[in-house]
C-alpha positions as CSV (number, residue, x, y, z in Angstrom):
1,M,26.2,-12.8,29.1
2,E,25.2,-9.4,27.5
3,Q,22.0,-9.7,25.5
4,E,21.8,-8.5,21.9
5,S,20.6,-5.1,21.1
6,K,17.1,-4.9,19.4
7,Y,15.5,-2.1,17.5
8,I,12.0,-0.7,16.9
9,F,11.6,1.4,13.7
10,D,8.7,3.6,12.9
11,L,7.6,3.6,9.2
12,D,6.2,6.9,7.8
13,G,8.6,9.8,8.5
14,T,11.3,7.4,9.6
15,L,12.1,4.8,7.0
16,Y,11.2,7.4,4.4
17,R,10.3,11.1,4.3
18,F,7.6,12.9,2.5
19,S,10.3,15.3,1.2
20,L,14.1,14.9,0.9
21,D,14.8,17.5,3.5
22,G,12.1,16.3,5.9
23,S,10.2,19.6,5.8
24,V,6.9,18.1,4.7
25,T,5.1,16.2,7.5
26,F,2.4,13.6,7.1
27,G,-0.4,16.2,7.7
28,D,1.0,18.4,5.0
29,S,1.8,15.7,2.4
30,T,0.0,15.0,-0.8
31,F,-0.5,11.4,0.4
32,Y,-2.6,12.8,3.4
33,A,-4.6,15.2,1.1
34,D,-5.4,12.3,-1.3
35,L,-6.2,10.0,1.7
36,K,-8.8,12.6,2.9
37,T,-10.3,12.7,-0.5
38,R,-10.6,8.8,-0.6
39,V,-12.2,8.9,2.8
40,V,-14.9,11.3,1.7
41,R,-15.5,9.2,-1.4
42,F,-15.8,6.0,0.6
43,L,-18.2,7.4,3.1
44,A,-20.3,9.1,0.4
45,D,-20.5,5.8,-1.6
46,S,-21.1,3.6,1.5
47,L,-23.8,5.7,3.0
48,G,-25.3,7.2,-0.1
49,M,-24.8,10.8,0.9
50,A,-23.4,13.9,-0.8
51,D,-19.7,14.6,-0.6
52,E,-20.1,17.6,1.6
53,A,-22.1,15.6,4.2
54,A,-19.5,12.9,4.0
55,R,-16.7,15.4,4.5
56,T,-18.5,16.8,7.6
57,L,-19.0,13.3,8.9
58,A,-15.4,12.4,8.4
59,V,-14.3,15.5,10.5
60,E,-16.7,14.6,13.2
61,L,-15.5,11.0,13.4
62,D,-11.8,12.1,13.2
63,Q,-12.4,14.4,16.2
64,K,-14.4,11.9,18.2
65,F,-12.0,9.1,17.8
66,N,-8.8,11.1,17.9
67,G,-7.8,10.6,14.4
68,E,-8.6,6.8,14.4
69,L,-11.2,6.9,11.6
70,G,-11.1,3.1,11.0
71,I,-12.3,2.5,14.5
72,G,-14.8,5.3,14.1
73,V,-16.5,4.0,11.0
74,E,-16.8,0.6,12.5
75,K,-18.0,1.5,15.9
76,T,-20.4,4.4,14.8
77,L,-21.4,3.4,11.4
78,G,-21.1,-0.4,11.5
79,I,-18.8,-0.5,8.5
80,D,-16.0,-3.1,8.6
81,R,-12.7,-1.3,9.4
82,Y,-10.7,-3.5,7.1
83,A,-13.0,-2.6,4.2
84,Y,-12.4,1.0,5.1
85,Y,-8.6,0.6,5.1
86,E,-8.6,-1.3,1.8
87,A,-10.7,1.4,0.1
88,T,-8.8,4.4,1.5
89,W,-5.2,3.3,2.4
90,K,-4.6,0.9,-0.5
91,C,-2.6,2.8,-3.0
92,D,0.7,2.7,-4.9
93,P,3.5,4.1,-2.7
94,A,5.5,5.0,-5.8
95,T,3.0,7.8,-6.2
96,Y,4.0,9.4,-3.0
97,I,7.5,8.0,-2.0
98,A,10.9,8.6,-3.9
99,K,12.5,5.2,-4.1
100,D,15.7,5.0,-1.9
101,E,18.0,2.4,-3.5
102,Q,20.4,2.4,-0.6
103,L,17.9,1.7,2.3
104,S,17.6,-2.0,1.8
105,A,21.3,-2.6,2.0
106,A,21.7,-0.3,5.0
107,L,19.1,-2.2,6.9
108,Q,20.2,-5.7,6.0
109,E,22.4,-6.1,9.1
110,F,19.4,-5.6,11.4
111,A,17.4,-8.5,10.1
112,G,16.3,-10.6,12.9
113,C,16.8,-7.9,15.5
114,A,14.4,-5.2,14.2
115,L,10.7,-4.7,14.5
116,L,8.5,-2.3,12.5
117,L,5.9,-0.5,14.6
118,T,3.5,1.8,12.8
119,A,0.1,3.3,13.4
120,A,-0.6,2.9,9.6
121,P,-2.8,-0.1,8.6
122,K,-1.3,-3.2,7.2
123,V,-2.5,-2.5,3.6
124,W,-0.3,0.6,3.5
125,A,2.6,-0.6,5.7
126,Q,3.2,-3.9,3.8
127,D,3.1,-2.3,0.4
128,V,5.5,0.4,1.5
129,L,7.9,-2.2,2.9
130,D,7.8,-4.1,-0.3
131,Y,8.3,-1.0,-2.4
132,L,11.3,0.1,-0.3
133,G,12.7,-3.5,-0.5
134,V,13.0,-3.9,3.3
135,A,10.1,-6.4,4.0
136,E,12.6,-9.3,4.6
137,V,14.4,-7.2,7.2
138,F,11.4,-7.2,9.5
139,G,9.8,-10.5,8.4
140,S,6.9,-11.2,10.8
141,N,8.2,-8.6,13.3
142,V,5.7,-6.0,12.1
143,I,2.9,-4.4,14.2
144,T,0.4,-2.3,12.3
145,G,-2.3,0.1,13.3
146,E,-5.7,-1.6,12.5
147,P,-6.5,-3.2,15.9
148,D,-8.0,-1.2,18.8
149,L,-4.7,-1.3,20.5
150,R,-2.1,0.8,18.6
151,K,0.5,3.5,19.0
152,P,1.0,5.5,21.1
153,D,-0.5,3.1,23.6
154,Q,2.4,1.8,25.9
155,Q,1.0,-1.8,25.7
156,V,1.9,-1.9,22.0
157,F,5.5,-1.3,22.9
158,A,5.2,-4.0,25.5
159,Q,4.0,-6.3,22.7
160,A,7.1,-5.3,20.7
161,T,9.4,-6.3,23.6
162,E,7.8,-9.8,23.6
163,K,8.1,-10.2,19.9
164,L,11.8,-9.1,20.0
165,G,12.4,-11.3,23.0
166,A,14.5,-8.6,24.8
167,P,14.0,-6.4,27.9
168,P,13.2,-2.7,27.2
169,A,16.7,-1.7,28.3
170,N,18.1,-3.6,25.3
171,I,15.7,-2.0,22.8
172,T,16.1,1.3,21.0
173,S,13.0,3.0,19.6
174,I,13.6,5.1,16.5
175,G,10.9,7.4,15.1
176,D,9.9,10.9,14.1
177,Q,7.0,11.5,16.5
178,N,7.7,12.5,20.1
179,Y,4.3,11.5,21.5
180,S,4.0,8.1,19.6
181,D,7.6,6.9,19.1
182,I,9.5,8.4,22.0
183,L,7.4,8.9,25.1
184,P,5.7,5.5,25.4
185,A,9.1,3.8,24.7
186,K,10.9,5.8,27.3
187,Q,8.3,5.1,29.9
188,L,9.0,1.4,29.4
189,G,12.8,2.0,29.8
190,M,13.9,1.9,26.2
191,K,16.5,4.0,24.6
192,T,15.2,6.5,22.1
193,I,16.2,8.3,18.9
194,I,14.1,11.0,17.2
195,I,14.4,11.9,13.6
196,G,13.7,15.7,13.4
197,P,14.7,19.2,14.2
198,S,14.6,19.0,17.9
199,L,15.5,16.6,20.8
200,Q,12.2,17.0,22.6
201,D,12.1,14.0,25.1
202,A,14.4,11.5,23.2
203,D,17.8,10.4,24.3
204,Y,19.3,11.4,20.9
205,R,18.4,13.5,17.9
206,V,19.4,12.8,14.3
207,D,18.5,14.3,10.9
208,D,17.5,11.0,9.1
209,I,17.4,7.3,9.1
210,Y,21.0,7.0,8.0
211,D,22.2,9.2,10.9
212,A,20.2,6.9,13.3
213,L,21.9,3.8,11.9
214,A,25.3,5.4,12.1
215,L,24.6,6.3,15.7
216,I,23.6,2.8,16.8
217,T,26.4,1.1,14.9
218,K,29.1,3.7,15.0
219,R,29.6,3.2,11.2
220,D,29.2,5.5,8.3
221,Y,26.2,5.2,6.0
222,P,25.5,6.9,2.6
């Protein structure tokens, strides 16, 4: 008996874009600029230092921990990472994301066979899912990025296969980042779809989430 197909969806840059044409990346977005400001403010307040010193510290930790500041502030400074995420990542998605009224309906048919896998912490991911109206599509099938083990570690994708209850060959990973959404998934034997301007290492390339849904269902979407 043929097993049901399952799907892993990335969040930022996949279920929504920072600009309508996809030209603004996470690193160039207003969200990221504001996030960096909140990080500096958090470190300055927590450690009683000037903003410039906090900014320098943030850059040093970012480099030392390969962008994983939550881990860095906890392991280096002894500050609880969840307090850090609450202070820096907790904000209103409506400030940064245009509401897509069609997304929820388009994803409904994937309820029960879809998992969200994001490097973002839960305080941001859950608010975004609620804002987009797709939280029920994923239910408890959500893996976020606050534990030590997170994307692009291949073991996170192995965890996803266990939660989905399907072998890698029956799973398609859909995302916008080659190094974190495509390569580790392919190494486990999953099919892959990249959202972006070039194919890179993915099996398929599409322009947006609706093209991805059309590809895997062979149906048209708005």
